[in-house]
SEFIZA-3560 file (N, C-alpha, C; in Angstrom, 3 decimals):
REM SEFIZA-3560
<numar><xx>171.483</xx><yy>49.763</yy><zz>-89.059</zz><atom>N</atom></numar>
<numar><xx>169.996</xx><yy>49.077</yy><zz>-89.467</zz><atom>CA</atom></numar>
<numar><xx>170.121</xx><yy>47.609</yy><zz>-90.225</zz><atom>C</atom></numar>
<numar><xx>171.508</xx><yy>47.356</yy><zz>-90.819</zz><atom>N</atom></numar>
<numar><xx>171.348</xx><yy>46.089</yy><zz>-91.217</zz><atom>CA</atom></numar>
<numar><xx>171.228</xx><yy>44.998</yy><zz>-89.757</zz><atom>C</atom></numar>
<numar><xx>172.027</xx><yy>45.465</yy><zz>-88.932</zz><atom>N</atom></numar>
<numar><xx>171.818</xx><yy>44.481</yy><zz>-87.536</zz><atom>CA</atom></numar>
<numar><xx>170.381</xx><yy>44.331</yy><zz>-87.106</zz><atom>C</atom></numar>
<numar><xx>169.826</xx><yy>45.295</yy><zz>-86.717</zz><atom>N</atom></numar>
<numar><xx>168.175</xx><yy>44.997</yy><zz>-86.520</zz><atom>CA</atom></numar>
<numar><xx>167.724</xx><yy>44.243</yy><zz>-87.253</zz><atom>C</atom></numar>
<numar><xx>167.777</xx><yy>44.502</yy><zz>-88.737</zz><atom>N</atom></numar>
<numar><xx>166.923</xx><yy>43.458</yy><zz>-89.675</zz><atom>CA</atom></numar>
<numar><xx>167.420</xx><yy>42.016</yy><zz>-89.429</zz><atom>C</atom></numar>
<numar><xx>168.783</xx><yy>41.645</yy><zz>-89.406</zz><atom>N</atom></numar>
<numar><xx>169.381</xx><yy>40.294</yy><zz>-89.028</zz><atom>CA</atom></numar>
<numar><xx>168.891</xx><yy>39.793</yy><zz>-87.653</zz><atom>C</atom></numar>
<numar><xx>168.766</xx><yy>40.567</yy><zz>-86.798</zz><atom>N</atom></numar>
<numar><xx>168.446</xx><yy>40.269</yy><zz>-85.408</zz><atom>CA</atom></numar>
<numar><xx>167.003</xx><yy>39.963</yy><zz>-85.413</zz><atom>C</atom></numar>
<numar><xx>166.161</xx><yy>40.767</yy><zz>-86.103</zz><atom>N</atom></numar>
<numar><xx>164.569</xx><yy>40.639</yy><zz>-86.106</zz><atom>CA</atom></numar>
<numar><xx>164.098</xx><yy>39.798</yy><zz>-87.189</zz><atom>C</atom></numar>
<numar><xx>164.801</xx><yy>38.818</yy><zz>-87.892</zz><atom>N</atom></numar>
<numar><xx>163.961</xx><yy>38.059</yy><zz>-88.917</zz><atom>CA</atom></numar>
<numar><xx>163.429</xx><yy>39.103</yy><zz>-90.169</zz><atom>C</atom></numar>
<numar><xx>164.514</xx><yy>40.138</yy><zz>-90.379</zz><atom>N</atom></numar>
<numar><xx>164.258</xx><yy>41.205</yy><zz>-91.280</zz><atom>CA</atom></numar>
<numar><xx>163.100</xx><yy>41.775</yy><zz>-90.943</zz><atom>C</atom></numar>
<numar><xx>162.696</xx><yy>41.956</yy><zz>-89.844</zz><atom>N</atom></numar>
<numar><xx>161.665</xx><yy>42.804</yy><zz>-89.258</zz><atom>CA</atom></numar>
<numar><xx>160.394</xx><yy>41.937</yy><zz>-88.641</zz><atom>C</atom></numar>
<numar><xx>160.486</xx><yy>40.638</yy><zz>-89.356</zz><atom>N</atom></numar>
<numar><xx>159.225</xx><yy>39.908</yy><zz>-89.121</zz><atom>CA</atom></numar>
<numar><xx>158.633</xx><yy>40.004</yy><zz>-87.354</zz><atom>C</atom></numar>
<numar><xx>159.901</xx><yy>39.691</yy><zz>-86.646</zz><atom>N</atom></numar>
<numar><xx>159.585</xx><yy>39.650</yy><zz>-85.383</zz><atom>CA</atom></numar>
<numar><xx>158.863</xx><yy>40.788</yy><zz>-84.577</zz><atom>C</atom></numar>
<numar><xx>159.500</xx><yy>42.219</yy><zz>-85.090</zz><atom>N</atom></numar>
<numar><xx>158.845</xx><yy>43.442</yy><zz>-84.778</zz><atom>CA</atom></numar>
<numar><xx>157.293</xx><yy>43.528</yy><zz>-84.858</zz><atom>C</atom></numar>
<numar><xx>157.122</xx><yy>43.240</yy><zz>-86.611</zz><atom>N</atom></numar>
<numar><xx>155.629</xx><yy>43.285</yy><zz>-86.887</zz><atom>CA</atom></numar>
<numar><xx>154.651</xx><yy>42.106</yy><zz>-85.960</zz><atom>C</atom></numar>
<numar><xx>155.332</xx><yy>41.006</yy><zz>-85.715</zz><atom>N</atom></numar>
<numar><xx>154.494</xx><yy>40.037</yy><zz>-84.876</zz><atom>CA</atom></numar>
<numar><xx>154.275</xx><yy>40.511</yy><zz>-83.243</zz><atom>C</atom></numar>
<numar><xx>155.346</xx><yy>41.186</yy><zz>-82.825</zz><atom>N</atom></numar>
<numar><xx>154.812</xx><yy>42.219</yy><zz>-81.624</zz><atom>CA</atom></numar>
<numar><xx>153.905</xx><yy>43.067</yy><zz>-82.155</zz><atom>C</atom></numar>
<numar><xx>153.940</xx><yy>43.732</yy><zz>-82.620</zz><atom>N</atom></numar>
<numar><xx>152.933</xx><yy>44.956</yy><zz>-83.112</zz><atom>CA</atom></numar>
<numar><xx>151.701</xx><yy>44.356</yy><zz>-83.341</zz><atom>C</atom></numar>
<numar><xx>151.582</xx><yy>43.311</yy><zz>-83.964</zz><atom>N</atom></numar>
<numar><xx>150.192</xx><yy>42.439</yy><zz>-84.004</zz><atom>CA</atom></numar>
<numar><xx>149.305</xx><yy>42.247</yy><zz>-82.908</zz><atom>C</atom></numar>
<numar><xx>150.511</xx><yy>41.454</yy><zz>-82.017</zz><atom>N</atom></numar>
<numar><xx>150.182</xx><yy>41.052</yy><zz>-80.981</zz><atom>CA</atom></numar>
<numar><xx>149.642</xx><yy>42.070</yy><zz>-79.642</zz><atom>C</atom></numar>
<numar><xx>150.326</xx><yy>43.234</yy><zz>-79.609</zz><atom>N</atom></numar>
<numar><xx>149.900</xx><yy>44.611</yy><zz>-79.052</zz><atom>CA</atom></numar>
<numar><xx>148.830</xx><yy>45.171</yy><zz>-79.784</zz><atom>C</atom></numar>
<numar><xx>148.495</xx><yy>45.190</yy><zz>-81.298</zz><atom>N</atom></numar>
<numar><xx>147.300</xx><yy>45.772</yy><zz>-81.723</zz><atom>CA</atom></numar>
<numar><xx>146.011</xx><yy>44.566</yy><zz>-81.120</zz><atom>C</atom></numar>
<numar><xx>146.229</xx><yy>43.474</yy><zz>-81.175</zz><atom>N</atom></numar>
<numar><xx>144.952</xx><yy>42.697</yy><zz>-80.968</zz><atom>CA</atom></numar>
<numar><xx>145.015</xx><yy>42.376</yy><zz>-79.426</zz><atom>C</atom></numar>
<numar><xx>145.707</xx><yy>43.203</yy><zz>-78.675</zz><atom>N</atom></numar>
<numar><xx>145.450</xx><yy>43.046</yy><zz>-77.030</zz><atom>CA</atom></numar>
<numar><xx>145.987</xx><yy>41.398</yy><zz>-76.472</zz><atom>C</atom></numar>
<numar><xx>146.736</xx><yy>41.531</yy><zz>-77.253</zz><atom>N</atom></numar>
<numar><xx>147.191</xx><yy>39.930</yy><zz>-76.603</zz><atom>CA</atom></numar>
<numar><xx>148.299</xx><yy>39.963</yy><zz>-75.377</zz><atom>C</atom></numar>
<numar><xx>148.901</xx><yy>41.297</yy><zz>-75.422</zz><atom>N</atom></numar>
<numar><xx>149.742</xx><yy>41.540</yy><zz>-74.435</zz><atom>CA</atom></numar>
<numar><xx>149.206</xx><yy>42.356</yy><zz>-73.419</zz><atom>C</atom></numar>
<numar><xx>149.073</xx><yy>41.674</yy><zz>-72.252</zz><atom>N</atom></numar>
<numar><xx>147.809</xx><yy>41.782</yy><zz>-70.905</zz><atom>CA</atom></numar>
<numar><xx>148.243</xx><yy>43.362</yy><zz>-70.375</zz><atom>C</atom></numar>
<numar><xx>149.447</xx><yy>43.696</yy><zz>-70.358</zz><atom>N</atom></numar>
<numar><xx>149.781</xx><yy>44.920</yy><zz>-69.682</zz><atom>CA</atom></numar>
<numar><xx>149.766</xx><yy>46.360</yy><zz>-70.475</zz><atom>C</atom></numar>
<numar><xx>148.945</xx><yy>45.814</yy><zz>-71.924</zz><atom>N</atom></numar>
<numar><xx>149.132</xx><yy>46.944</yy><zz>-72.713</zz><atom>CA</atom></numar>
<numar><xx>147.791</xx><yy>47.964</yy><zz>-72.741</zz><atom>C</atom></numar>
<numar><xx>148.036</xx><yy>49.381</yy><zz>-72.805</zz><atom>N</atom></numar>
<numar><xx>146.765</xx><yy>50.045</yy><zz>-72.778</zz><atom>CA</atom></numar>
<numar><xx>145.981</xx><yy>50.232</yy><zz>-74.139</zz><atom>C</atom></numar>
<numar><xx>144.925</xx><yy>50.965</yy><zz>-74.222</zz><atom>N</atom></numar>
<numar><xx>144.430</xx><yy>51.163</yy><zz>-75.359</zz><atom>CA</atom></numar>
<numar><xx>145.242</xx><yy>52.222</yy><zz>-76.239</zz><atom>C</atom></numar>
<numar><xx>145.758</xx><yy>53.151</yy><zz>-75.515</zz><atom>N</atom></numar>
<numar><xx>146.998</xx><yy>53.970</yy><zz>-76.168</zz><atom>CA</atom></numar>
<numar><xx>147.831</xx><yy>53.294</yy><zz>-77.126</zz><atom>C</atom></numar>
<numar><xx>148.311</xx><yy>52.287</yy><zz>-76.664</zz><atom>N</atom></numar>
<numar><xx>149.518</xx><yy>51.423</yy><zz>-77.007</zz><atom>CA</atom></numar>
<numar><xx>148.863</xx><yy>50.748</yy><zz>-78.106</zz><atom>C</atom></numar>
<numar><xx>147.488</xx><yy>50.218</yy><zz>-78.115</zz><atom>N</atom></numar>
<numar><xx>146.852</xx><yy>49.332</yy><zz>-79.134</zz><atom>CA</atom></numar>
<numar><xx>147.163</xx><yy>50.281</yy><zz>-80.374</zz><atom>C</atom></numar>
<numar><xx>146.472</xx><yy>51.525</yy><zz>-79.955</zz><atom>N</atom></numar>
<numar><xx>146.253</xx><yy>52.495</yy><zz>-81.015</zz><atom>CA</atom></numar>
<numar><xx>147.635</xx><yy>52.897</yy><zz>-81.791</zz><atom>C</atom></numar>
<numar><xx>148.562</xx><yy>53.266</yy><zz>-80.703</zz><atom>N</atom></numar>
<numar><xx>150.059</xx><yy>53.128</yy><zz>-81.661</zz><atom>CA</atom></numar>
<numar><xx>150.458</xx><yy>51.998</yy><zz>-82.392</zz><atom>C</atom></numar>
<numar><xx>150.302</xx><yy>50.958</yy><zz>-82.102</zz><atom>N</atom></numar>
<numar><xx>150.768</xx><yy>49.836</yy><zz>-82.560</zz><atom>CA</atom></numar>
<numar><xx>149.772</xx><yy>49.619</yy><zz>-84.127</zz><atom>C</atom></numar>
<numar><xx>148.477</xx><yy>50.096</yy><zz>-84.113</zz><atom>N</atom></numar>
<numar><xx>147.628</xx><yy>50.212</yy><zz>-85.649</zz><atom>CA</atom></numar>
<numar><xx>147.976</xx><yy>51.029</yy><zz>-86.674</zz><atom>C</atom></numar>
<numar><xx>148.611</xx><yy>52.612</yy><zz>-85.722</zz><atom>N</atom></numar>
<numar><xx>148.994</xx><yy>53.549</yy><zz>-86.500</zz><atom>CA</atom></numar>
<numar><xx>150.537</xx><yy>52.927</yy><zz>-87.453</zz><atom>C</atom></numar>
<numar><xx>151.350</xx><yy>52.082</yy><zz>-86.380</zz><atom>N</atom></numar>
<numar><xx>152.620</xx><yy>51.422</yy><zz>-86.749</zz><atom>CA</atom></numar>
<numar><xx>152.433</xx><yy>50.576</yy><zz>-87.813</zz><atom>C</atom></numar>
<numar><xx>151.343</xx><yy>49.702</yy><zz>-87.789</zz><atom>N</atom></numar>
<numar><xx>151.352</xx><yy>48.673</yy><zz>-88.837</zz><atom>CA</atom></numar>
<numar><xx>150.690</xx><yy>49.222</yy><zz>-89.837</zz><atom>C</atom></numar>
<numar><xx>149.775</xx><yy>50.563</yy><zz>-89.916</zz><atom>N</atom></numar>
<numar><xx>148.988</xx><yy>50.885</yy><zz>-91.488</zz><atom>CA</atom></numar>
<numar><xx>150.192</xx><yy>51.680</yy><zz>-91.933</zz><atom>C</atom></numar>
<numar><xx>150.821</xx><yy>51.965</yy><zz>-91.154</zz><atom>N</atom></numar>
<numar><xx>152.253</xx><yy>53.120</yy><zz>-91.945</zz><atom>CA</atom></numar>
<numar><xx>153.030</xx><yy>52.498</yy><zz>-92.478</zz><atom>C</atom></numar>
<numar><xx>153.326</xx><yy>50.998</yy><zz>-91.910</zz><atom>N</atom></numar>
<numar><xx>154.140</xx><yy>49.846</yy><zz>-92.920</zz><atom>CA</atom></numar>
<numar><xx>153.475</xx><yy>49.224</yy><zz>-93.792</zz><atom>C</atom></numar>
<numar><xx>152.239</xx><yy>48.901</yy><zz>-93.775</zz><atom>N</atom></numar>
<numar><xx>151.617</xx><yy>48.032</yy><zz>-94.619</zz><atom>CA</atom></numar>
<numar><xx>151.129</xx><yy>48.964</yy><zz>-95.842</zz><atom>C</atom></numar>
<numar><xx>150.725</xx><yy>50.344</yy><zz>-95.545</zz><atom>N</atom></numar>
<numar><xx>149.938</xx><yy>51.057</yy><zz>-96.536</zz><atom>CA</atom></numar>
<numar><xx>150.562</xx><yy>51.884</yy><zz>-96.828</zz><atom>C</atom></numar>
<numar><xx>151.584</xx><yy>52.462</yy><zz>-96.240</zz><atom>N</atom></numar>
<numar><xx>152.318</xx><yy>53.832</yy><zz>-96.043</zz><atom>CA</atom></numar>
<numar><xx>151.677</xx><yy>55.013</yy><zz>-95.598</zz><atom>C</atom></numar>
<numar><xx>152.800</xx><yy>55.831</yy><zz>-95.229</zz><atom>N</atom></numar>
<numar><xx>151.937</xx><yy>56.936</yy><zz>-94.382</zz><atom>CA</atom></numar>
<numar><xx>151.162</xx><yy>57.625</yy><zz>-95.311</zz><atom>C</atom></numar>
<numar><xx>149.953</xx><yy>58.466</yy><zz>-94.808</zz><atom>N</atom></numar>
<numar><xx>149.311</xx><yy>59.170</yy><zz>-95.476</zz><atom>CA</atom></numar>
<numar><xx>150.090</xx><yy>60.384</yy><zz>-95.965</zz><atom>C</atom></numar>
<numar><xx>149.416</xx><yy>61.276</yy><zz>-96.816</zz><atom>N</atom></numar>
<numar><xx>149.859</xx><yy>62.367</yy><zz>-97.527</zz><atom>CA</atom></numar>
<numar><xx>149.105</xx><yy>63.587</yy><zz>-96.467</zz><atom>C</atom></numar>
<numar><xx>149.855</xx><yy>64.596</yy><zz>-96.026</zz><atom>N</atom></numar>
<numar><xx>149.111</xx><yy>65.469</yy><zz>-95.350</zz><atom>CA</atom></numar>
<numar><xx>148.379</xx><yy>66.284</yy><zz>-96.382</zz><atom>C</atom></numar>
<numar><xx>147.048</xx><yy>66.310</yy><zz>-95.374</zz><atom>N</atom></numar>
<numar><xx>145.894</xx><yy>67.163</yy><zz>-96.248</zz><atom>CA</atom></numar>
<numar><xx>146.416</xx><yy>68.720</yy><zz>-96.675</zz><atom>C</atom></numar>
<numar><xx>146.231</xx><yy>68.912</yy><zz>-97.713</zz><atom>N</atom></numar>
<numar><xx>146.344</xx><yy>70.425</yy><zz>-98.390</zz><atom>CA</atom></numar>
<numar><xx>144.813</xx><yy>71.104</yy><zz>-98.488</zz><atom>C</atom></numar>
<numar><xx>144.822</xx><yy>72.170</yy><zz>-97.487</zz><atom>N</atom></numar>
<numar><xx>143.705</xx><yy>72.952</yy><zz>-97.809</zz><atom>CA</atom></numar>
<numar><xx>143.696</xx><yy>73.790</yy><zz>-98.976</zz><atom>C</atom></numar>
<numar><xx>142.541</xx><yy>73.829</yy><zz>-99.820</zz><atom>N</atom></numar>
<numar><xx>142.504</xx><yy>74.651</yy><zz>-100.991</zz><atom>CA</atom></numar>
<numar><xx>142.391</xx><yy>75.776</yy><zz>-100.621</zz><atom>C</atom></numar>
<numar><xx>142.871</xx><yy>77.215</yy><zz>-100.994</zz><atom>N</atom></numar>
<numar><xx>142.460</xx><yy>78.600</yy><zz>-100.593</zz><atom>CA</atom></numar>
<numar><xx>141.381</xx><yy>78.696</yy><zz>-101.085</zz><atom>C</atom></numar>
<numar><xx>140.575</xx><yy>79.519</yy><zz>-100.264</zz><atom>N</atom></numar>
<numar><xx>139.184</xx><yy>79.795</yy><zz>-100.309</zz><atom>CA</atom></numar>
<numar><xx>139.160</xx><yy>80.334</yy><zz>-101.975</zz><atom>C</atom></numar>
<numar><xx>137.838</xx><yy>80.155</yy><zz>-102.204</zz><atom>N</atom></numar>
<numar><xx>137.666</xx><yy>80.930</yy><zz>-103.563</zz><atom>CA</atom></numar>
<numar><xx>137.008</xx><yy>82.220</yy><zz>-103.150</zz><atom>C</atom></numar>
<numar><xx>137.134</xx><yy>83.291</yy><zz>-103.844</zz><atom>N</atom></numar>
<numar><xx>136.622</xx><yy>84.642</yy><zz>-103.830</zz><atom>CA</atom></numar>
<numar><xx>135.097</xx><yy>84.317</yy><zz>-104.283</zz><atom>C</atom></numar>
<numar><xx>134.350</xx><yy>84.942</yy><zz>-103.627</zz><atom>N</atom></numar>
<numar><xx>132.709</xx><yy>84.915</yy><zz>-103.664</zz><atom>CA</atom></numar>
<numar><xx>132.542</xx><yy>86.153</yy><zz>-104.835</zz><atom>C</atom></numar>
<numar><xx>132.495</xx><yy>85.585</yy><zz>-106.141</zz><atom>N</atom></numar>
<numar><xx>132.178</xx><yy>86.142</yy><zz>-107.509</zz><atom>CA</atom></numar>
<numar><xx>131.063</xx><yy>87.245</yy><zz>-107.196</zz><atom>C</atom></numar>
<numar><xx>130.037</xx><yy>86.608</yy><zz>-106.255</zz><atom>N</atom></numar>
<numar><xx>128.595</xx><yy>87.782</yy><zz>-106.432</zz><atom>CA</atom></numar>
<numar><xx>128.984</xx><yy>88.763</yy><zz>-105.552</zz><atom>C</atom></numar>
<numar><xx>129.667</xx><yy>88.396</yy><zz>-104.196</zz><atom>N</atom></numar>
<numar><xx>130.023</xx><yy>89.777</yy><zz>-103.384</zz><atom>CA</atom></numar>
<numar><xx>130.832</xx><yy>90.749</yy><zz>-104.307</zz><atom>C</atom></numar>
<numar><xx>131.674</xx><yy>90.204</yy><zz>-105.036</zz><atom>N</atom></numar>
<numar><xx>132.813</xx><yy>91.317</yy><zz>-105.409</zz><atom>CA</atom></numar>
<numar><xx>131.991</xx><yy>92.406</yy><zz>-106.690</zz><atom>C</atom></numar>
<numar><xx>131.128</xx><yy>91.483</yy><zz>-107.569</zz><atom>N</atom></numar>
<numar><xx>130.152</xx><yy>91.985</yy><zz>-108.479</zz><atom>CA</atom></numar>
<numar><xx>129.498</xx><yy>93.151</yy><zz>-107.668</zz><atom>C</atom></numar>
<numar><xx>128.775</xx><yy>92.746</yy><zz>-106.637</zz><atom>N</atom></numar>
<numar><xx>128.073</xx><yy>93.895</yy><zz>-105.887</zz><atom>CA</atom></numar>
<numar><xx>128.969</xx><yy>94.924</yy><zz>-105.130</zz><atom>C</atom></numar>
<numar><xx>129.898</xx><yy>94.736</yy><zz>-105.043</zz><atom>N</atom></numar>
<numar><xx>130.828</xx><yy>95.857</yy><zz>-104.178</zz><atom>CA</atom></numar>
<numar><xx>131.478</xx><yy>96.726</yy><zz>-105.823</zz><atom>C</atom></numar>
<numar><xx>131.547</xx><yy>95.979</yy><zz>-106.667</zz><atom>N</atom></numar>
<numar><xx>132.062</xx><yy>97.087</yy><zz>-107.545</zz><atom>CA</atom></numar>
<numar><xx>130.800</xx><yy>97.651</yy><zz>-108.083</zz><atom>C</atom></numar>
<numar><xx>129.739</xx><yy>97.387</yy><zz>-108.181</zz><atom>N</atom></numar>
<numar><xx>128.415</xx><yy>98.237</yy><zz>-108.529</zz><atom>CA</atom></numar>
<numar><xx>128.306</xx><yy>99.242</yy><zz>-107.614</zz><atom>C</atom></numar>
<numar><xx>128.578</xx><yy>98.958</yy><zz>-106.254</zz><atom>N</atom></numar>
<numar><xx>128.264</xx><yy>100.019</yy><zz>-104.834</zz><atom>CA</atom></numar>
<numar><xx>129.472</xx><yy>101.182</yy><zz>-105.288</zz><atom>C</atom></numar>
<numar><xx>130.646</xx><yy>100.739</yy><zz>-105.576</zz><atom>N</atom></numar>
<numar><xx>131.852</xx><yy>101.660</yy><zz>-105.959</zz><atom>CA</atom></numar>
<numar><xx>131.534</xx><yy>102.545</yy><zz>-107.145</zz><atom>C</atom></numar>
<numar><xx>130.946</xx><yy>101.947</yy><zz>-108.186</zz><atom>N</atom></numar>
<numar><xx>130.785</xx><yy>102.654</yy><zz>-109.281</zz><atom>CA</atom></numar>
<numar><xx>129.300</xx><yy>103.613</yy><zz>-109.156</zz><atom>C</atom></numar>
<numar><xx>128.250</xx><yy>102.992</yy><zz>-108.303</zz><atom>N</atom></numar>
<numar><xx>127.380</xx><yy>104.090</yy><zz>-108.052</zz><atom>CA</atom></numar>
<numar><xx>127.624</xx><yy>105.179</yy><zz>-106.969</zz><atom>C</atom></numar>
<numar><xx>128.706</xx><yy>104.985</yy><zz>-106.014</zz><atom>N</atom></numar>
<numar><xx>129.223</xx><yy>106.139</yy><zz>-105.159</zz><atom>CA</atom></numar>
<numar><xx>130.117</xx><yy>106.684</yy><zz>-106.026</zz><atom>C</atom></numar>
<numar><xx>130.905</xx><yy>106.452</yy><zz>-107.145</zz><atom>N</atom></numar>
<numar><xx>131.721</xx><yy>107.543</yy><zz>-108.016</zz><atom>CA</atom></numar>
<numar><xx>130.781</xx><yy>108.231</yy><zz>-108.779</zz><atom>C</atom></numar>
<numar><xx>129.632</xx><yy>107.421</yy><zz>-109.332</zz><atom>N</atom></numar>
<numar><xx>128.545</xx><yy>108.313</yy><zz>-110.368</zz><atom>CA</atom></numar>
<numar><xx>127.832</xx><yy>109.251</yy><zz>-109.548</zz><atom>C</atom></numar>
<numar><xx>127.630</xx><yy>108.932</yy><zz>-108.038</zz><atom>N</atom></numar>
<numar><xx>126.914</xx><yy>109.981</yy><zz>-107.006</zz><atom>CA</atom></numar>
<numar><xx>128.011</xx><yy>111.134</yy><zz>-106.776</zz><atom>C</atom></numar>
<numar><xx>129.306</xx><yy>110.674</yy><zz>-106.402</zz><atom>N</atom></numar>
<numar><xx>130.264</xx><yy>111.754</yy><zz>-106.159</zz><atom>CA</atom></numar>
<numar><xx>130.543</xx><yy>112.854</yy><zz>-107.379</zz><atom>C</atom></numar>
<numar><xx>130.277</xx><yy>112.426</yy><zz>-108.786</zz><atom>N</atom></numar>
<numar><xx>130.506</xx><yy>113.185</yy><zz>-109.950</zz><atom>CA</atom></numar>
<numar><xx>129.126</xx><yy>113.878</yy><zz>-110.088</zz><atom>C</atom></numar>
<numar><xx>128.039</xx><yy>113.440</yy><zz>-109.802</zz><atom>N</atom></numar>
<numar><xx>126.648</xx><yy>114.024</yy><zz>-110.079</zz><atom>CA</atom></numar>
<numar><xx>126.859</xx><yy>115.398</yy><zz>-109.125</zz><atom>C</atom></numar>
<numar><xx>126.971</xx><yy>114.991</yy><zz>-107.624</zz><atom>N</atom></numar>
<numar><xx>127.330</xx><yy>116.148</yy><zz>-106.847</zz><atom>CA</atom></numar>
<numar><xx>128.308</xx><yy>117.125</yy><zz>-107.244</zz><atom>C</atom></numar>
<numar><xx>129.193</xx><yy>116.724</yy><zz>-107.765</zz><atom>N</atom></numar>
<numar><xx>130.334</xx><yy>117.510</yy><zz>-108.078</zz><atom>CA</atom></numar>
<numar><xx>129.900</xx><yy>118.443</yy><zz>-109.364</zz><atom>C</atom></numar>
<numar><xx>129.109</xx><yy>118.098</yy><zz>-110.317</zz><atom>N</atom></numar>
<numar><xx>128.713</xx><yy>118.923</yy><zz>-111.148</zz><atom>CA</atom></numar>
<numar><xx>127.413</xx><yy>119.814</yy><zz>-111.175</zz><atom>C</atom></numar>
<numar><xx>126.868</xx><yy>119.402</yy><zz>-109.832</zz><atom>N</atom></numar>
<numar><xx>125.744</xx><yy>120.093</yy><zz>-109.540</zz><atom>CA</atom></numar>
<numar><xx>126.445</xx><yy>121.337</yy><zz>-108.873</zz><atom>C</atom></numar>
<numar><xx>127.468</xx><yy>121.211</yy><zz>-107.728</zz><atom>N</atom></numar>
<numar><xx>127.829</xx><yy>122.275</yy><zz>-107.595</zz><atom>CA</atom></numar>
<numar><xx>128.686</xx><yy>123.435</yy><zz>-108.143</zz><atom>C</atom></numar>
<numar><xx>129.448</xx><yy>122.657</yy><zz>-109.369</zz><atom>N</atom></numar>
<numar><xx>129.809</xx><yy>123.556</yy><zz>-110.290</zz><atom>CA</atom></numar>
<numar><xx>128.991</xx><yy>124.364</yy><zz>-110.962</zz><atom>C</atom></numar>
<numar><xx>127.707</xx><yy>124.010</yy><zz>-110.967</zz><atom>N</atom></numar>
<numar><xx>126.350</xx><yy>124.888</yy><zz>-111.780</zz><atom>CA</atom></numar>
<numar><xx>125.844</xx><yy>125.767</yy><zz>-110.928</zz><atom>C</atom></numar>
<numar><xx>126.277</xx><yy>125.763</yy><zz>-109.777</zz><atom>N</atom></numar>
<numar><xx>125.407</xx><yy>126.366</yy><zz>-108.716</zz><atom>CA</atom></numar>
<numar><xx>126.009</xx><yy>127.838</yy><zz>-108.588</zz><atom>C</atom></numar>
//
């Protein structure tokens, strides 16, 4: 690693090359090369971006309440039927 720094002027030659590539000053370069150079320069100039962390889905409190009410009503209905059949 030290040798590369010494041979490239502490990396300035690498940066100059990538800048020429990014700016389209190298005739044989393709658009994908320019995009790669842009990413390389951005990573070294600004740092690599942090990965996006997806926030877990929040429970739908309204649906949870509706489901609880439905369960309570169903339980109440079962109890009512049970009591009716016992009284017959």
